[in-house]
C-alpha positions in Angstrom: 63.5 100.6 60.8 62.2 102.6 63.7 63.1 102.1 67.4 60.4 102.0 70.1 60.4 101.3 73.8 57.7 99.2 75.5 57.5 99.8 79.2 55.9 97.0 81.3 54.2 98.4 84.3 53.1 97.2 87.7 49.5 97.9 88.8 50.7 101.0 90.7 52.3 102.4 87.5 56.0 101.6 88.3 58.1 100.4 85.5 59.1 96.7 85.8 61.0 96.4 82.5 61.8 98.2 79.3 61.8 96.2 76.0 63.4 97.8 72.9 61.3 97.1 69.8 62.8 97.7 66.4 60.1 97.5 63.7 59.5 98.9 60.2 56.5 101.0 61.3 54.3 102.0 64.2 51.6 99.4 63.5 53.9 96.4 63.8 55.4 97.9 66.9 51.9 98.2 68.4 51.3 94.5 67.6 54.5 93.5 69.4 53.6 95.6 72.4 50.2 93.9 72.5 51.9 90.6 72.7 53.9 91.8 75.7 50.7 93.1 77.4 49.3 89.7 78.0 50.7 89.7 81.6 50.8 93.4 82.5 50.1 96.9 81.4 52.4 98.2 78.7 53.1 101.7 77.3 54.7 102.1 73.9 56.9 105.1 73.3 59.0 106.5 70.5 61.5 108.9 71.8 59.5 111.3 74.1 56.1 110.5 72.5 53.7 108.0 74.0 52.3 106.0 71.1 49.9 103.6 72.9 48.8 102.1 76.2 
């Protein structure tokens, strides 16, 4: 299992909340981040690497 962090962002780019995502691979982590992105912008990170917006 890999650990990712999804950062939910306000329109001005400030972080509202961090959600830890533990998934088997990057694709399933992206799917979970997409679910979180229904209400706001989300960035998905693994350690210091941005995976997706």
